[in-house]
N, C-alpha and C positions, 0 to 999 in steps of 0.2 A: 781680766786676762785667761786665756785658754790654758787650763793646766793640763800637763801631761804626764804619763808616765814613759820610763825609759824601758826598752825590751832588749832582749838579746839576740835578736834576729839578725843583727849586724856582723858582719866577718869580722869587724873590728873589735866587738865586746867581747869581753871574757867571762861577764857575770850576767846570768840569766835574770830577768823580769825583776830587778830590783829598783827600788825608789831613792833618789837623794843623791849627794855628791859622789858615791862610791859604787854608782850604778854602772860604770864602765867608762867607755872612752866617750867623749863629748858629743861625737858625732854616731853614737850607736842608733839604732831604728828608734825612731819616735813613736810610741805607742799613743796615738792622738785619738781624741774623742771628736770625729769629725761633723757629729750632728747638732752640738750646742755646747756652749762654753761652760762646762762644768768638769768636775773630776771625773775622769773616765772610769768607766765599770771595770770589774776585774779581769774580765774577758772581752776579747775583740776579735774580729775576723782574722785570721792567718793572713789572708791574702791582701788585707789592708794593711798590716803591718809591713810584709815585705815591700808594698808598693812605696809605702812610705820610706823604708829602708835605702830604697832605690834612690830615692830623690836626696838623702842627706848622707848618702855613703859614696855618692861620685865624687870624682876630683874636682876641687874648687867649690865644694859645696859649702853652704852655712852650717857653722858648728855653734853649739851654745856652751857657755861656761859650765864647768862641772858643777859648780855651787848654785846654779840658778835654773833649774829645770823646770821653765814654763814657756809658753809660747809667746813671742813678741810679734808685732804687726808685721815688721819684715819677714819673719818665718812663715806666718800664716800666708801672706802676699806671695811668698815663693812657693809654697806647697800648692796654692791654688793655681798658680802657673803650670806647674808641673803636672796636676791632675785637675785638668779642665772640664768645667761643667759642659754637659752635652745636651743637644735637643732631644727629646723623648717625644712619644706620642702614645696615647691609649688605643688600644685595639677596638674600641668601642666607635669609633669614627663613621662606621656603616655596619649595622649587624646584618644588613641584609648579604654582605659579601663573605662567602666562607673564609673561616679562619686561617685556612694555608693560603690562601689567595692574598689575604690582607697582609699577613707577614713578608711575601713576595713584593707585593706592592710598596709597603713602607720601606722596606731596604731598597728599593729601586729609587725611590725618592731621596735617598742619601742619608736617612736616619740609621743610627748604629744602636738604639736603645728602644724598647718598648716598656708599657704598663699595660699589665693585663687588666681588659675591662670585667665588669661586675656580673656578666651573664656567663655562668659556669658552661651551659650549654653549647655557647658559641665556640669557646676554646676546648672544651672540653677536662678543665682542670679539676673538676669534682670526683674524678676517678685515677687510679695510679697509672692506668694505662694510657689515660688520656694525658698525663704529665709527662710521660715518658715520650709521647709524640710531639707535645709541645717543645720539650728539651730537643729532641732531634732536628724539628723545623727550624728552631732560632740558631741552632749551630750550624745548620747548613747554609742558612743565610748570614752569617757572621753579624747575629745581634745578640744583645744581652737584655734581661729583663729587670728592669732596676725596681719595678714597687707592682702593686697589684690593688684591685679594689676588692673589698668583701662581697659577696653574693648581694645582689640587689634585684628584688626585694626581699628575699630569702633570709638575709642578715641584718634586717633592718629594726627589728623587734626586741632588741637589746634593752629596752626601757619598758616592756608590755607588763602590764598586770596579769597578763593571761600566762600562767606559769609553762603551759606546754609548748606556746608561741615563743616564749623567752628563751625556754631551752632548745628549741629548734633554731633558733637564731645563733644560739652559742655553738652550737654543732655545726651550724654552716661557716660561722667564722672560725671555726678551729680547721676546717676543710682548706680555708684560704691561707691559714698560718702554716699547715702542713705542705700546702702547695709552695709557698713563699720558701720555705726550709728545703723542699726538693729541687725547685728549678729556678728560684730567682738569683741573679747575679750575688755574690757573697757580700758586695759591698752596698746592696741595696734590697734586702730583705725587709720589706715595709708593706704593710697591708693598710689601707685606709677604711676608716668605718664612718658610719653615721651615727647619731646620738638621738636625742629624743624627737619624736614625730612633732611637726608645726601645728599650731592650733589647739595645742592644750591650756586650758585657761589655769591662772594661779588659784592655787588651793590644796585641798587633801589629795586629791586625785594626783596632781601632778608632782606634789612632793614624794608620794610613795612610788610613782613612776621613775623620778631621779633616784631614790635610794634602791630599786630595783637594779636600773641602770648602773650604778656604782657597784653593786655586786657582781653584775654580769662583766664588768671592766675587770674587777679584780680578778674573776675566774680565767677570763682573757690574757691579762697581764702575766701571770704565773705559768700559763700554757706557752705563750709568745717567748717568755724568758727562756724557758727550756729547750725551746727551739732556736733560740739566737735571732729571733724576729722582732721587729718593732711595730708597735701600733700606732698609726697615724690619725688621729682625730680633727675629722672636717669642722670649719666654719659653717654656718647655716645663711639662709635667706631672711631669719627673722632675728632681731635683736634677744629676744627672750631664749631663744635656740644658744646663741653665743654665750649667755650668761651662764647656760648649763655646761657648754664648753670649757669655758673658764673655771668653773668650779671642779670639772673633772680633772683639768690640767693641774691644778692647785692639790687635788686629792692625790693624784698620781705623778710625783715630780722625779721618779726614778728614770732611768735610761731606755726602759723599754716602750714608755708612752711617749709620744711627742704631738707636733702639731702638723696638720695637713692644710695648707692656705689654698681656698678655692677661690679664685678672683671672681667668677661669674657670681657666685652666690654672695659675695660681699657687695657687689654691684646692685645687686637686686635692692639691697638696703639702701643705696646710694651713699655709702660711707666709706669708698676707697681711700685711702688704706689704711684706715683705723686699725683693724684687727691684726693686719700683717704687721705693722710698727708694735703693737703693743705685746703679741706674742710671738716676735719673730726670734725670739733666742731659744725657744722650743721647736723652731722649723726643723722638721726632717722629710718634708714632701711637700710637692706643689701641685696644683691641678689649674691650669692656667687656661682659660676661655673668655670670651667677650660675649657682650649681649647689649642690649637697647633698654635694659630694664626689666627683662624676664628672662627666666634661665634657659636661654637657648642654645648655650656652647657654641659660639660662632667661633671664627678664628680671630686672633688679635688683630687690631684695626678696623675689624667689619661692625663694631658696635659703637660705644660711646665712652669708653674708658680711655684715661689719660695715661698711655703706655711710657711716655716720657716721665712721669711722675714714679709709675711702679718700677722702672729701672733705676732711677736714684735710690729708692729704699731698697729694693731687692738686692742689688749689688753693695750695698752696704751693711749686710747680714751675715753673720758666720754660717750659712748655708753651703753643704757641700755636694748636695746630690745633683739629680739632672734637673732641667727645665721641661716638666711633663705637661704636654697640651692634651687637655682631655677635652677635645673640638667633635663636632657632628657635622657632617655634610647636610643634613636635613634642613638647618636654618643658613646654610652659607650660600653666597653668591656663586659658589664655584660647585658646580653639580658633577661635573665629571671627576671620578675619584682620582684619577692619575694628577690632574693639574689641581685638585684639592690638596692632595698630598704635598705636592711641589710648593705650593704657596704657604702650606702649613710648615713646611722646613724652612722657607726664606723667611718667613715672619719671626720663628723662633730664633734663628741666628741673629735676627736684628735685636730681640729682646736680649740676647745674652752679651750685646756689645756693652761694655762697661762705659759708663758715663765719663766723658773726660774729666781728669780732675777729681772725680770722687775719691774720698779718703775711706778708710774702713771703720765699721763701729765695735771691730773685735776686741779693742781695749777698752770698753766702755762698760 
């Protein structure tokens, strides 16, 4: 079951923030962990609580028995209908196009949400002035930012044995966390991270790198928690990378660190959708793209992935974020940016269609 807290943000509740049968009216605002099926952390975003209050405090809304404060499948499904998943796209689709122009084009294609790409110099998120400009630009275009990527390659040395390189990567990732805190939508303060580099053979060096990586994540977890930001660890293109990912998720089981599913990375391995099913309960973000066996970031349905199978698995998960396309124009058949974005939006909407008759795995 998805367990909840009852909060006092509802106009019908007289008692603030208590748990249990005396926590107030049964249709008080539900303090829900939207990211995974575990007991909620003691604090959550105020706006999320108010959105959920709006769902459950309207006339004829579902109420819960005062003695049974947990989510049922019907309540979860009602909430999903009220807070629908949206298509989103990463601003890295073509770094040749200036960021401001990218934002305008994305909005014109019908997107309402974006994810910031991994190159700070493209968007300017690595400076306070740049973050102010980003916020103003997205607000002017009626967009929200639901997630972002840590700087690449600057932030990709978290597992390095070179102390200076590792500390610099931590610093870069902290910049991304600060950005998420400052300008990302309050319901999607998520920073995606890469882990250990590919090609490191088994042995002492690899073990020491993993130990250093765990220390880096420990530092970043504490920093992100203080900023109310979540860290999303991506799966990779190699099995031994994913083994490290699983170890990291086991070591960091709190609400601050979760799983970012990268569909293209798994397709390189030819194992779709094993890791999505295995780690789906930790899912906090997705990077959706297609390929033919190499990491080419094509639009869905341009490569060889089985997207019908993806939809069946994906829509059975307790995931509440947006569907983020991490696609690029370079390897797409659609070379005109306007047409590319239009196709991206159309294909994302197709993936968001819930398969007929599909149940939910929320109660499993």
